[in-house]
N, C-alpha and C positions, 0 to 999 in steps of 0.2 A: 220672762216664761220661768215658770217652774221646772226641775229636772223632769217632772213625771209628764208635763205639757211638751216639754222638747222630746223627749221618748216617745211620746204618741206621735207626734210628725215624723218621727222619724220612721216608725213601723208603717204610719203611712204611707212614706215616700216607698219604702221597699214594697208595701203592697201596689203602689201604684206600677212600679216596673214590672211587676210581675203580674199584673191585673189584664184580661183580655181588653178592656173596657179603656184601657189606657190610651191616650190622647198622644198622638205623636207631634214634633217641635216641626211643626211647618209653618209656622210665622214667629214674627219677630213682634216683642213688644211694643207698645207703643212708645215714641220718641220721647217722652218726658215723663217720668214719673216721679213721685215725689221722694226724696232721699231721708229727708228730717223727721224724727221721730213724732214730732209737733204738727205734723198735715194733717189731712182729714182720714178721721178712721172709718171714712163714708166712701170715698171718691177721690177722683185725683182732679188737680189743681190747677184751674187757668190751661188746660190742655186741649188738642185736637187730636183725633182718631189717625192714626197710620190710615193711610188710603188702600182699598184693594179695589182690583178691577173686578167688575160683575159682568159676565158673559150671559147667565142663566137668569131666567124670571124664576123669582120666588117669593112669589107675592103675597103682603100680609093683607088680611083681609078688612083693611077698612076702604080700601077701594079696588075695583077690578083689576086685574093683571092684564097686560095688554104688550103684545109681540108689535112695535112698532114699523112703520117702513118711510124712507123719504122720500122725497118727492118724487124720483124716479122709479119708487114700487120696490126699493134694495130693503130686504127684512134687516131690522135691529134687533137681536136677540135679547131685550131686557126691558124691566118694567121701570118705564123713567120716574114714577111718581111715590112708589114706595122703597122703603129700605130693605136691602135684598143681600145686603155683605154679610152680615152675621146677626146675632141675639144675643142678649144678656140672660146672663143667671139671676137677675134681681130686676123686677119690673118690667121684663122684657115686653110688654105688649104696650105696656107706655111710652118706653126708651123708643120702640119703632113708631107708634103714633106719632112722637115728638117732631119723626125725621119725614113725615109726609108730606108730600109737596103739591098741592092743587096747582096747575097752570096747562099750558096747551103745545104739548111737545111738537104737535105737526108746525105750528106756528113760529114755534122758535127755529125749529128746521128753516122756515120759509125766510126767517129774519136773517139766519147765516149764509143763505144765497144771495140774499139781497144785500148785505155787506160785503159780497165776492163778487163782482160784475164779470170777473174772468173765469169765474167757476159755473158750470152747467149742471153740478151733481153731485150729492156725499155719497163718499165713497166708503166711508166707515165709521161709525160713530163709537167711541168707548164712556162708559161709566164708570166714574169714580166716588166712592162716599168718604166724605171726611168728618170729622166729629160737628161741624158746624156748617156745611155746605155739601150740596150733591154738585158734581163736576162734570160736562161732557165733553169732550175731547173729537171734534169734528175733523175729519179727513176728508178735503174736496179733490176733486179731480183736477184742479190745477197744481197740485203738486203745494199747499198751503194747508194750514191746520188753526182751526179756532178753538178757542176754548170759552165756555159757557159755565159761568158759577151762580146758583141759586141758594141761597139762604136757607137753614132750617129754622122753624119757629123759634127754638132752643138756645137761636144764637143771639136773642137778644132783639132789641127794637130794629126789626129788618131797616126800616125806612133809615133809621139814622145809620146803623152799622152800613148799609149799602151808602149810604152819602158819602158819613166818615171813609170809608175804604179807597173811593174815587177822589175825594179832596188829599188824603194821604199818596196817594201814588202820584198826583200830579204835582203836590208842593214837593216832591222830592224828586220829580223828573226836571222840575224847573231850577230847585237849588241844589241837585247833587248830579253826579255821573252815576251811579248807583244803577246797574242794567236792571230794569222793570218792563216788562210786557206793556205794548202799546195797548191803551183803551179804544176799541172801535166803537161800542155802543153801550148803553146803561140806563136803566129805570130805578128809582128808589120809591116807586108809586106803585104798587102793585094794582091800584084803584084806578088809576090814571086812564082817560078815555084814548090817550095815545101808548098804552103800553097793552097792546092785545096779549101779550105771551100770559098776562094774571099773574105774575109772581113779580117780585124784584129780581134784578138780575144784572150781570156784568160780563158782557162779551170781549175779549181780546186777545190778541195774537199770543201763541204758541211760543212758551220761551225758547230760545236759540239753545243748543248742544243738549247736553243727558243731564239726567238728577245724579245728583252726587253720590248717592249711596248706590249706583249702578257702576261707578269706576272705584269706591272710597278702597274696597278689599285688594284690590287690583294695584293700587297704588305702593310704592315704595316709602318709605318715611320719609326720605328725601320729599318726593313730592307731596307727601301729607303736608309736612311742615311748610313748601312753596304755599300749597293751597290755602291753610289757614291763614298766614300773611294775607294771601290776595284778599281773601272773606272780609279780614277784619281793616285793610284797608279801605276797601270800599262801606264798610259799616260806622268808620272812623269819619267820614262826610256827613252822616246822619246823626252822630251822635254830636258833632259838633254845631250844629245848628242851634242856635239859641231861642228859648224861648219863656216869656212872660209870667206862665202859670200853667197850671195842671189840666188836663182834660183832654179830650178828643180834637182832633183838627176837622173841618169843614170849609167849606165854601159858603162864602156871605150870600150865596143864592140858595142855600141848602133850608129845610125846616125848622132850622134851629130859631126858636124866638131873637128877636135883635136887643132885647133886655137881658137876655142869658146866655152872652158871646163876648168873647174880649177879640179886638181886632187886630191883624197880622198883616204884614207886607202883600200889596196885591191884591187878590179877590179872596183870600183866605181869612179864617178866624178860627180859635179853639172854643169851643162849645162843649155840651154836656160829655161827660164820659160816658162811651155807651159798650162799656164791656160788660159781660152777664152780671157782675158782683155786685150792681147799683140796679138792675134792671128786674132782680129775681125776687120781687116782692112778694110776700103770700097774703097778709091779711090786714097788717096793719097800715090800714088806708090813712087813719087819722093822724098820719105824719106827712109833713113838707117833703117831697121827696129831694134828697140831697146830694145832684150828680153833677156839680160842678157847671162852671171851670172853677177853680180855686187860686188863689191870687197868691197863697201863703201857706206853710207847711202844716200850721193849726188848722185851716179851713180845711187842707185835704184830709188830716185826721179825724176830723169833726165827719167828715165825710166818709172814712172808713167804718165809724161807729154807728151811723145814721143806718148806712145800709147792713149792717149785724139787726139793730131795731127793726127794719122793715121786714126782716125774716122771721119776724116771730110771729106767732099766730095768736089771733085773739081769744081763741077757744082753743085750750089745750087738750085735742082731741087724742087719744093715741099710747098717753102717757104709761099707764101701764104695759107697753110692747116695747118700749126705748130700755136701754139699758142703764143702771142705778147712774153711772156717770153724766148722763145727757143735762139733768137738771130742768128745772119747773121754766116758765115764762117768766115769771115773777125772778126766779134766779138770776135768769138772761139779762133782765133790764139793770137789777143790781150792778152783775159784773161787768155791763158795759157802763154805768154809768162810772164805776170807778176807773175804769179804762179810757174814758174820754178825760178826766181828770190828769191821768199819770201822763198818757200821751202829749198834753196840751204841755204840760210843765217837761218832759221828756225833748218836744220839738223845740227848746227856748236853748238846748244844749248847743255850744258852739261845734263840736265834734260830727252830730247828728245834721247838722245846718249844712255844714260844709259836705256832706252827701247826700244833700236833696234836692241838688241841681235840676230843674225841672229838663227830662230828656225825652226825647222821641226814639225807639228802640224796636229792633223786628220782633213780635210777640210772639213766636215758635219758630225760633231758629234752629234749624236740623238739617240733616243731610238731606232729606226729599223735596227740602224747598229752596234749594240750593240747585242752580244748573251751570253745570262746566263744557267747556270745549273739548268733542270726543277728542279731537288729537293731543288737547294738551289740557290735562284736567286740573293743573294749576294757574287757569283762565275762568275766570266767573263769567258767564254769560247770561245769567240772570239769577234774581231772588225775589221769589214770587209769595202769595200769602199774606200781604198786610192788613185782613181783617183785624179790627179790634186794637191795631197797635194805637198807642196812646203814648201822651206825656206823663212819666212818672219820675216820683223823688228818684235821684240815680239808685239810692240804696235799695228801690224795688226790683230790681234786676240782678242784685250781688249773687244771688244763691240759682241763677239760673246758667248751667251748663251744658252746652251742646253736646250731640252723641257725639259729633265728631273728636270733640276735647277728651274723649275718656277712653279710645281705643287703646292706648298704650302711654308710658311715661313719657316717651317723645313727642305726642300729640297733647298730653296735656302741660308738659314744659312749653312747648309752641303757644299754646292758648294764651298761658300767664307771660308770657313773655309778649306776645302781640297785644292783648288787652294791658298791659301794663304801658306799654310805652304809646301805644294806636290811640286806644280809647280811653285816658286816665280817670278820665270822668267816672265811668263805670268799673273799673279796677280800685279804685280810691275804698268804695265801701266794701270791698271783700280783705284788704287789710287792715280794717277793723274789727272789733270783738263783734262777732255776730248776734251774742247777746244783748247789745246794745239794740239792734232792730225787730228783736222777736215778739214783744208786743205789737208793733205795729201790723206785723201780716197776718194776723188770723181774727181779727176782732169782729171783720163783716161776715163771718162763715161760724160763728157759734154755734147756730141751731143745727146745723149739717156735721156739725165735728162733735158736740156735746161742750157744756160749759166748763169739763176739767181742764181741757186743753189750754184754754186762754186762761184759766184761774192757775192751774201751774204756771204759765210764765209770767203772771202778776207776782205769784208768792217767790219765784225766783229773781224777778228783777228785785223786789223788796229786800229780801233778803242779801242780795249783794250790792244793794245799792251803792256804797262806800269804795268798794272794791271794784266796780264798773267805774267809778271818778264822778259821780254826780254830788253834787254840792247839797249840802241841807240833808233836810229829811225827807224820806219817799213818799208823795202823795198817797200812797197806798200802805195802811200798816199790817203787819202781818197778823193772822189770824189767831187766835188764842189757841195754846196745844189739843184742846179736844177736838176743833172743828181743822187742826193740819193733819192729826192723825185719821179724821174722817176722810179727809182729801186724799191723802195717800192711798188709803186704801180703793177710792174710786178710781186714782191714777192708775194704780196696778191694774185695775180692769182694762181701763183704756189703752193702755199697752198690750196687754192681751190681746184685744180684739185689734188692735195695727198689725200686730204682728202674725195672728190669725188670719186675716184679708192678705198679707203680702203671702204668707206661705201656702196657702191656699191658691193662692193666682198662680204661684210656682208649680205648685204640684199638680195642678189642672192645666198648666198650661194656658191661662187666660189672661186678660189684661186685669187690673187690681179692680176696678168696677165688673167684674165677670162677662166682659164683652170676649164672644167665642165666634170664627167665621161659621158660614153657614154649613160648610161640609164637616165641620167638627160636634154639631149641635148635639145631636143624639148621644154621641158618645160621652160627649161634656154633663149633658144632666146624667145621666149612670153614674159615671164615676164621683158627681160632687155628693149624690144620695149615698154611695157607697160612704164617701168620705165623713160627711157627717154622722150614720150611725156608728163606724168605726170611734170618730171622736167621741161620740155619744158614750159608748161602752166604756172607753177610758176613765172618763169622769165619773161614771157609775160605779166604776171598781177601783177609783184611784186609791191607793192605801194610803196617801199622804192628805187626803180631804179636809183632816182637822189642823192639817199648818196652816197659819194664821196669815202666811203670804201666797196661798194658793188662790189666784182671784175667781178661779170658776169651779163652785164648790156642787151644782146640781144642774137638772136638764133647764130648768127655768133659765139661767144666768147664761148657759151656753147660747140658748136660742136667742136671748137677747143680745149676743155680739155676733150672733152667726151673721157674715158678711152680705149671703146670697138667700134665695127661696126656698124655703123648706117645708 
């Protein structure tokens, strides 16, 4: 940002501190937010929300709100069907609608009791909202707890997701000693005559111990180091598993077509990748889906590019509302064609191939998904939430740094040492120049990020081809100077939009996609509108408006990059 833009944000921070509509710091950011400038300017990448317990009903008017009772008539003060934990400053109605689940909560309660013959009643139930699931924690009168997990529609193909999560857990339980709660019952088919609940679901025992995040801040550095070591001694067993291709795990009895799977030992196979990046198709239905499994890195790279193409609309509506760096549908097609050629060439490089071992790993490793002993928090008692776990090239995980590794230098060092010695397959890509992997990471999401981000990676790769150690000529030729100058102009605006999103999230105490807990919703809306008006006045009165390096020169441009609804 320019100095004027930065001064504006500084003024906004001062205004926020003195404003009666300011929000208090009541909650933490979600566990993983992107650190690279080249991550999405419009949202977070491959991320689950932090969980919040819901004890009061705040029904969204998609379905009527209900206060439910269990079979013994005990009142449960929440709405089981609608999302009630928060709101979004962008597309709030659509976001909450995508998290509505139609099912029969009373039958779910009955199922819980049927699975617990020694229990006669449910004495308590907690509703927990995640990024891709709704979870109910049932406490029974025989001192046991069961967990029911139901997926949101936005999590991807619900049937494959559920089937793959079940297979992943059972595969790990059969081939490792990683502590994962036992599954009592599940269904991957909401329409089955045997599924009276009406939704895909998984019912499992509650993990033993306590969530790590409840213990972490009272632990000494010595205990934290022991805990990190214990975590990675468990995960070493997962990383050491060997797989012949990339994709997601399934049972051979799953709904995956026999012609589209690779057999493993026992009753398991590798089938289509069920992560959302391969299923968020918009309108390009003329493409044959390319979701794996893939037997080599070149095929995997083609899958990433094809996923990007599948998100391009057939009709480019709303073009005038997008920032200038976004690019037309045709621009994205040309860019992705160049990317396919480049990735095919780069995937032949021995350094990249050595960092592309097929690896299964936890998709969302953080303190809330790790359970430890109440008495000895360096003892791992459970690792949960294996939804969307998949077999990826090792370098895909290179920039995934868990929250417990960032507490201080001691924790960071412990993470580095444990990674290097216990899971070298994942550690090795972190020791390689990360610029080698940049073009691989964002090709599937250009329509969300804007064309300029991937274009910048291609330009940088071409410009530094020789210094990166590649032989021969880069398949992507540098654009002519006028086109490069135009790209730099667009890229400055992209950076301004990226910084604006993160600065606003910081000022408003929201997540970067605008998520706010229900208790802060009204204050967040007021503060947000005040922030926009302040920014707009700063743009309109900017004395440096003629500065060629100033990316935001007028109201139209500001509105085009503003990340939330105004």
